[in-house]
C-alpha positions as CSV (number, residue, x, y, z in Angstrom):
1,M,16.0,10.2,-17.4
2,V,15.8,13.0,-14.9
3,V,17.9,12.7,-11.8
4,K,15.4,12.8,-8.9
5,K,16.2,14.4,-5.6
6,G,14.7,13.0,-2.4
7,L,13.4,9.5,-1.7
8,A,9.8,10.4,-2.1
9,A,10.5,11.5,-5.7
10,L,12.4,8.3,-6.3
11,V,9.6,6.1,-5.0
12,A,7.0,8.1,-7.1
13,A,9.1,7.6,-10.2
14,G,10.2,4.1,-9.7
15,M,7.2,2.5,-8.0
16,V,4.3,4.5,-9.2
17,G,5.1,5.9,-12.7
18,C,7.0,8.6,-14.5
19,V,5.4,11.8,-13.1
20,P,6.8,15.0,-14.7
21,A,8.5,17.6,-12.5
22,A,6.5,20.5,-11.2
23,R,6.2,23.6,-13.3
24,A,6.1,27.2,-12.2
25,E,2.3,27.3,-12.9
26,D,1.9,24.4,-10.5
27,A,2.7,26.5,-7.5
28,P,0.3,26.1,-4.5
29,Q,-2.6,28.5,-4.4
30,G,-5.1,27.2,-1.8
31,P,-4.7,26.8,1.9
32,V,-3.6,23.2,1.8
33,G,-1.0,23.9,-0.9
34,Q,0.3,26.9,1.1
35,A,0.5,24.9,4.3
36,V,2.5,22.1,2.5
37,Q,4.8,24.7,0.9
38,S,5.3,26.3,4.3
39,M,6.4,23.0,5.8
40,A,8.7,22.4,2.9
41,D,10.3,25.8,3.5
42,K,11.0,24.6,7.1
43,G,12.5,21.3,5.9
44,I,9.7,18.8,5.8
45,T,8.5,17.7,2.3
46,L,5.3,15.7,2.2
47,S,3.9,13.3,-0.4
48,L,0.4,11.9,-0.6
49,S,-0.7,10.0,-3.7
50,Y,-2.9,7.3,-5.0
51,T,-2.1,4.8,-7.8
52,G,-4.7,2.5,-9.3
53,E,-4.3,-0.3,-11.9
54,A,-7.1,-2.1,-13.6
55,A,-6.6,-5.1,-15.9
56,G,-8.9,-7.3,-17.9
57,N,-8.2,-10.5,-19.7
58,L,-9.9,-10.3,-23.1
59,N,-8.7,-13.6,-24.5
60,G,-6.5,-16.6,-23.5
61,G,-5.2,-17.3,-20.0
62,V,-7.2,-19.5,-17.7
63,T,-10.4,-17.5,-17.8
64,Q,-11.7,-14.1,-18.8
65,K,-11.9,-11.8,-15.8
66,G,-11.0,-8.3,-14.6
67,A,-9.0,-7.2,-11.5
68,Y,-8.2,-4.0,-9.8
69,A,-5.3,-3.1,-7.4
70,G,-4.5,0.2,-5.8
71,Q,-2.0,1.9,-3.5
72,V,-2.2,4.9,-1.1
73,Y,1.3,6.4,-0.6
74,F,2.2,8.8,2.2
75,G,5.8,10.1,2.5
76,A,7.8,12.6,4.4
77,D,11.4,13.7,4.0
78,A,12.9,15.8,6.8
79,D,15.9,17.9,5.8
80,M,17.9,17.8,9.0
81,G,20.2,20.6,7.8
82,K,17.2,23.0,8.0
83,I,15.6,21.4,11.1
84,A,18.6,20.6,13.3
85,D,21.7,22.1,11.5
86,L,22.8,18.5,10.6
87,T,24.1,19.3,7.2
88,G,23.5,16.6,4.5
89,G,21.2,14.5,6.7
90,T,17.7,13.5,5.7
91,L,15.1,11.4,7.5
92,H,12.9,9.5,5.2
93,L,9.5,8.0,6.0
94,A,6.9,6.2,3.8
95,I,3.7,4.4,4.7
96,T,1.6,2.6,2.1
97,N,-1.8,0.9,1.9
98,R,-2.2,-1.7,-0.9
99,H,-5.5,-3.4,-1.7
100,G,-7.2,-5.2,-4.6
101,Q,-6.6,-8.3,-6.7
102,N,-3.9,-9.7,-9.0
103,L,-5.2,-10.7,-12.4
104,A,-2.3,-13.1,-12.8
105,N,-3.6,-15.1,-9.8
106,T,-7.3,-14.9,-10.7
107,A,-7.3,-15.3,-14.5
108,L,-3.9,-15.7,-16.2
109,G,-2.2,-18.5,-14.3
110,N,1.3,-17.2,-15.0
111,N,4.0,-16.1,-12.6
112,T,4.3,-12.4,-13.4
113,S,1.7,-9.8,-12.6
114,V,0.2,-7.4,-15.2
115,Q,-0.4,-4.9,-12.3
116,E,2.9,-3.8,-10.8
117,I,1.2,-2.1,-7.9
118,W,0.0,-5.4,-6.4
119,G,1.8,-7.0,-3.5
120,T,2.1,-6.6,0.3
121,Q,-1.7,-6.0,0.5
122,N,-2.0,-4.1,3.8
123,T,-1.0,-0.9,5.5
124,H,2.7,-1.0,5.7
125,L,5.7,0.9,7.1
126,A,7.6,0.9,3.8
127,I,10.5,3.2,4.6
128,L,12.2,4.6,7.7
129,T,15.8,5.5,7.0
130,W,18.5,8.1,7.6
131,E,20.4,9.4,4.6
132,Q,23.7,11.2,5.0
133,K,25.5,13.0,2.2
134,L,29.2,13.7,2.7
135,F,32.0,15.3,0.8
136,H,29.7,17.7,-1.1
137,G,27.5,14.8,-2.0
138,A,30.2,12.6,-3.5
139,L,29.4,9.9,-0.8
140,D,25.8,9.1,0.0
141,I,25.0,6.7,2.8
142,E,21.6,5.4,3.9
143,A,20.5,3.0,6.6
144,G,17.3,1.8,8.3
145,K,14.3,-0.1,7.0
146,S,13.8,-0.1,3.2
147,Q,14.1,-2.3,0.1
148,A,16.7,-3.1,-2.5
149,N,14.5,-2.6,-5.5
150,I,14.0,1.2,-5.0
151,H,17.7,1.6,-4.9
152,F,19.1,-0.9,-7.5
153,L,18.0,-2.1,-10.9
154,V,15.5,0.8,-11.2
155,S,14.8,3.5,-13.8
156,P,11.9,6.0,-14.2
157,L,11.6,4.8,-17.8
158,Y,10.5,1.3,-16.6
159,C,7.3,2.6,-15.0
160,N,5.9,4.1,-18.1
161,F,4.4,0.6,-18.2
162,Q,2.0,-1.4,-16.0
163,S,3.4,-4.9,-16.4
164,N,5.4,-6.1,-13.4
165,S,7.8,-7.8,-15.9
166,T,9.4,-4.4,-16.3
167,C,7.9,-2.0,-13.7
168,G,9.2,-1.3,-11.1
169,N,12.2,-3.7,-11.9
170,P,12.9,-6.4,-14.4
171,T,11.2,-9.3,-12.8
172,M,13.8,-12.1,-12.9
173,V,15.7,-10.6,-10.0
174,F,12.8,-11.5,-7.7
175,K,12.5,-15.1,-9.1
176,D,16.2,-15.9,-8.6
177,S,17.1,-14.1,-5.4
178,N,15.9,-12.7,-2.1
179,F,16.0,-9.2,-3.6
180,T,13.7,-7.2,-1.3
181,Y,10.8,-5.3,-2.9
182,F,8.7,-2.3,-2.1
183,P,6.8,-1.9,0.2
184,A,8.0,-5.0,2.3
185,S,10.7,-3.3,4.4
186,S,13.7,-5.0,6.1
187,W,16.9,-3.7,7.7
188,M,19.4,-2.3,5.2
189,A,22.4,-0.1,4.6
190,K,23.8,1.2,1.4
191,A,26.5,3.5,0.1
192,R,26.9,5.3,-3.3
193,V,30.1,7.1,-4.2
194,T,30.8,9.2,-7.2
195,V,34.3,8.2,-8.3
196,A,34.6,10.6,-11.2
197,Q,32.3,12.9,-13.2
198,N,29.2,10.8,-14.1
199,W,30.9,7.6,-12.9
200,F,29.7,5.9,-9.7
201,A,29.9,2.7,-7.5
202,H,26.9,1.6,-5.5
203,V,26.6,-1.3,-3.0
204,G,24.1,-2.3,-0.3
205,I,23.3,-5.0,2.2
206,Y,19.7,-6.0,2.9
207,E,18.3,-8.4,5.5
208,V,16.6,-11.5,4.1
209,N,13.7,-12.3,6.4
210,P,10.6,-14.3,5.2
211,N,8.6,-12.8,8.0
212,R,8.7,-9.4,6.2
213,K,6.7,-10.9,3.3
214,A,4.1,-12.5,5.5
215,A,0.5,-11.3,5.0
216,N,0.2,-10.3,8.6
217,D,3.5,-8.2,8.7
218,D,2.9,-4.5,8.7
219,G,6.6,-3.4,8.6
220,F,6.5,-1.8,12.1
221,S,8.4,-4.7,13.6
222,F,12.0,-3.8,14.3
223,S,13.0,-7.3,15.3
224,F,15.6,-9.4,13.4
225,K,13.7,-12.6,14.4
226,G,13.2,-14.9,11.4
227,G,16.1,-13.6,9.4
228,T,17.9,-16.2,7.3
229,G,20.8,-14.1,5.9
230,F,21.4,-11.2,3.7
231,I,21.6,-10.1,0.1
232,V,24.3,-7.7,-1.4
233,P,23.3,-5.9,-4.6
234,F,25.9,-3.8,-6.4
235,E,26.2,-1.5,-9.4
236,L,29.1,0.2,-11.2
237,G,28.2,2.6,-13.9
238,Y,28.0,5.8,-15.9
239,G,25.0,8.2,-15.8
240,S,24.2,11.6,-17.2
241,D,21.1,13.8,-17.0
242,Y,19.2,16.4,-18.9
243,D,20.9,19.3,-17.1
244,H,24.4,18.3,-18.3
245,A,23.9,16.3,-21.5
246,R,22.0,16.8,-24.7
247,Y,21.4,13.1,-24.9
248,P,21.5,11.6,-21.4
249,R,22.5,8.0,-21.0
250,H,23.1,5.3,-18.4
251,V,25.2,2.2,-18.7
252,I,25.3,0.1,-15.6
253,L,26.8,-3.3,-14.7
254,G,25.2,-4.8,-11.6
255,G,24.4,-8.0,-9.8
256,W,23.7,-9.6,-6.5
257,V,25.3,-12.0,-3.9
258,D,22.4,-13.7,-2.1
259,R,23.3,-15.3,1.3
260,G,19.8,-15.9,2.4
261,S,17.9,-19.2,2.5
262,Y,15.8,-20.3,-0.5
263,S,13.7,-23.2,-1.6
264,D,14.8,-25.5,-4.4
265,P,12.5,-25.0,-7.5
266,L,12.3,-28.7,-8.1
267,R,13.5,-31.2,-5.4
268,D,12.2,-32.0,-1.9
269,T,14.3,-32.9,1.1
270,S,14.4,-36.6,-0.1
271,G,15.3,-35.8,-3.7
272,G,11.8,-36.3,-5.1
273,I,9.9,-33.6,-7.0
274,A,8.4,-31.5,-4.2
275,A,5.3,-30.4,-6.2
276,I,4.4,-34.1,-6.7
277,T,5.4,-35.6,-3.4
278,G,4.0,-32.8,-1.2
279,R,7.1,-33.0,1.0
280,P,9.0,-29.8,2.0
281,S,11.3,-28.3,-0.6
282,A,15.0,-28.7,-0.1
283,T,16.6,-25.5,1.1
284,Y,19.9,-23.9,0.2
285,K,22.0,-20.8,0.7
286,G,24.0,-19.0,-1.9
287,R,22.9,-17.6,-5.3
288,T,24.5,-15.0,-7.5
289,G,23.5,-13.1,-10.7
290,L,24.7,-10.4,-13.0
291,Y,23.0,-7.8,-15.2
292,L,23.8,-5.1,-17.7
293,R,21.3,-2.3,-18.2
294,F,21.3,0.9,-20.2
295,D,19.1,3.7,-21.4
296,Q,19.9,6.3,-24.0
297,V,18.0,9.4,-25.2
298,L,18.1,9.1,-29.0
299,T,16.4,12.3,-30.1
300,R,16.0,15.7,-28.4
301,P,15.0,18.4,-30.9
302,D,14.9,21.2,-28.3
303,P,17.7,21.3,-25.7
304,G,15.3,23.2,-23.4
305,S,12.7,20.4,-23.4
306,Q,12.7,16.7,-22.6
307,R,10.7,15.9,-25.7
308,G,12.4,13.0,-27.5
309,L,12.8,9.3,-28.0
310,A,14.6,7.1,-25.4
311,V,15.6,3.4,-25.6
312,F,16.3,1.1,-22.7
313,G,17.4,-2.5,-22.3
314,V,18.4,-5.1,-19.7
315,V,20.3,-8.4,-20.0
316,M,20.3,-10.5,-16.8
317,A,21.6,-14.0,-16.1
318,N,21.9,-16.4,-13.2
319,V,25.5,-17.2,-12.2
320,S,25.2,-19.7,-9.4
321,G,22.5,-21.5,-7.3
322,R,19.4,-23.5,-8.2
323,V,16.9,-21.0,-9.7
324,E,13.6,-20.5,-11.4
325,E,14.9,-18.6,-14.4
326,S,18.3,-18.8,-16.2
327,H,18.3,-15.5,-18.1
328,Y,16.1,-12.5,-19.0
329,F,16.1,-9.9,-21.8
330,D,14.1,-6.6,-21.8
331,L,14.0,-3.9,-24.5
332,G,11.8,-0.8,-24.6
333,L,11.2,2.5,-26.4
334,V,9.6,5.6,-24.8
335,Q,8.7,8.8,-26.7
336,T,8.2,11.8,-24.5
337,G,6.1,14.5,-26.1
338,T,3.6,13.1,-28.5
339,F,1.1,15.5,-30.1
340,R,1.1,19.3,-30.3
341,G,0.7,20.7,-26.8
342,R,1.3,17.3,-25.2
343,D,4.9,17.7,-24.1
344,Q,4.6,15.6,-21.0
345,D,2.7,12.7,-22.6
346,T,4.5,9.5,-23.4
347,I,4.0,6.5,-25.6
348,G,6.0,3.4,-25.1
349,F,6.5,-0.2,-26.1
350,M,8.4,-2.9,-24.3
351,I,9.1,-6.6,-24.8
352,N,10.8,-9.0,-22.5
353,D,11.7,-12.7,-22.4
354,Q,11.9,-14.8,-19.2
355,H,13.8,-18.0,-19.9
356,F,13.0,-20.7,-17.4
357,S,15.7,-23.0,-16.0
358,G,15.8,-26.7,-16.6
359,L,14.7,-27.2,-13.0
360,A,11.6,-25.1,-13.4
361,I,10.7,-26.9,-16.7
362,D,11.1,-30.3,-15.1
363,R,8.7,-29.3,-12.4
364,M,6.1,-27.9,-14.8
365,N,6.4,-31.0,-17.0
366,A,6.0,-33.4,-14.1
367,L,2.9,-31.6,-12.9
368,R,1.5,-31.5,-16.5
369,M,2.0,-35.3,-16.9
370,A,0.5,-35.9,-13.4
371,A,-2.6,-34.1,-14.7
372,G,-2.7,-36.4,-17.8
373,G,-0.9,-34.2,-20.3
374,R,2.4,-34.2,-22.1
375,A,5.8,-32.9,-21.1
376,N,5.7,-29.9,-23.4
377,A,6.2,-26.8,-21.1
378,Y,7.6,-23.8,-22.9
379,H,11.1,-22.5,-21.9
380,D,10.2,-18.9,-22.5
381,E,7.4,-16.6,-21.3
382,I,7.4,-13.4,-23.5
383,M,5.5,-10.3,-22.3
384,M,5.0,-7.1,-24.2
385,E,3.0,-3.9,-23.6
386,L,2.0,-0.8,-25.6
387,A,1.1,2.1,-23.3
388,Y,0.2,5.8,-23.6
389,G,0.7,8.1,-20.6
390,A,-1.4,11.3,-20.6
391,Q,-0.7,14.1,-18.1
392,M,-4.1,15.6,-17.2
393,G,-3.0,18.8,-15.4
394,P,-0.4,18.9,-12.7
395,A,-2.0,16.3,-10.4
396,V,-3.4,13.5,-12.5
397,R,-1.8,11.1,-15.0
398,I,-3.6,8.3,-16.8
399,S,-2.1,5.4,-18.9
400,P,-4.3,3.0,-20.9
401,N,-2.3,0.0,-22.1
402,V,-2.5,-3.2,-24.0
403,Q,-0.5,-6.3,-22.9
404,Y,0.2,-9.6,-24.7
405,I,1.6,-12.7,-23.0
406,L,3.1,-15.3,-25.2
407,H,3.4,-18.8,-23.7
408,P,2.1,-18.0,-20.1
409,D,3.8,-20.4,-17.7
410,S,1.6,-22.5,-15.5
411,S,2.9,-21.5,-12.1
412,G,-0.5,-20.2,-11.1
413,A,-2.4,-23.2,-12.6
414,P,0.0,-26.1,-12.0
415,L,-2.4,-29.0,-12.5
416,R,-3.5,-28.1,-16.1
417,S,-2.9,-30.9,-18.5
418,T,-2.4,-28.5,-21.4
419,A,-0.6,-25.2,-22.0
420,I,-2.3,-21.9,-21.0
421,P,-3.4,-20.0,-24.2
422,N,-1.6,-16.8,-25.1
423,A,-3.4,-13.9,-23.3
424,V,-4.5,-10.4,-24.4
425,V,-4.9,-8.0,-21.5
426,V,-6.2,-4.4,-21.5
427,G,-5.0,-2.2,-18.6
428,F,-5.6,1.2,-17.2
429,K,-3.2,2.8,-14.8
430,F,-3.7,6.2,-13.1
431,Y,-1.8,8.3,-10.6
432,V,-3.2,11.2,-8.5
433,D,-0.9,13.6,-6.6
434,A,-3.3,14.4,-3.8
435,L,-1.4,17.3,-2.4
436,K,-1.2,19.0,-5.7
437,L,-4.9,18.4,-6.3
438,L,-5.9,19.8,-2.9
439,G,-3.3,22.6,-3.1
440,R,-4.8,24.3,-6.2
């Protein structure tokens, strides 16, 4: 995994896909490219890209349909050392426009999207933060409006895939906590300190505010109104990169302390089953969870190239609170450099298991029996994907993929009397770096 510099690069890698670094032959040639390079030389780095994700349900699920979701991303990083002689300071800005449909909602009936780009479907102020590096970069502080999931529990390896069960983050964290997600921005602050060579500690605090996830919220509100608490994610770990290690690796222990309000997955305010009674769900505060994640480059025939095979994995578990899922496992392989002359192409396979809590299973079974069926909901939803990523010149990347969902949960079709059939989904993900495309 390459260490990215600049928030725009991180978002492009973590939220959009693994886009290879620019090469010498990618240097700007046209007037647009030269203008963008001139601004970068003066301290302002711009990003403009489009990501699209199509998915079609060939078999299983609730019905056979297709869906498309897309995102326009504009970003700007202002190096305040160059602009105002404020050494180590950077102002980050990102605005997105998301549009389209979610196949999980329209055809699959399960709780996890097969199009990770879907969510917060409007034009949104995603990032507005100040980042300050101190002590020669050993301490990195950032504050403003942003999201936990672009800073914690993220790896560029994850977004070689289209399924939201892995990309941009292993999905359980959003089911069991108020972990904030891109591009729905809220107030935050975080600090990362390098405590020894390759060893680091990372902690943040993020506002929990349901208003930030509302369909009519555009991220431009700077009010704290509606906030219910905060969430504190943390990570301790080891990480190396291609510049300093033949076989880079990361081993990270992390977790969260969630002090925001949340709804009980089963009970209403009177102790009944909320999905049956129709009464408001009981609300609580206080959930915690832990995870261990790793990635390791296994093969690298040429030290001057990033061709090779990498493996990644995640183990996640609930520690306290009344939650939707009790634990989660994820495992993946990514080969970079496939056929002769395709050094930047990738082929990857991932599989993960979302294990539902007893509370969630009781809810699903109660709804199934209310619809005339039997109490036979599955405890595990297993999602897998095989994806090929092809770099089509410096500005375009495409990724056809096939996904399989074993035992889709019925969160999106709660009144079915029988289990949702296993689903086969074909997907197509593409990424266009508009500034590179226009700058040629």
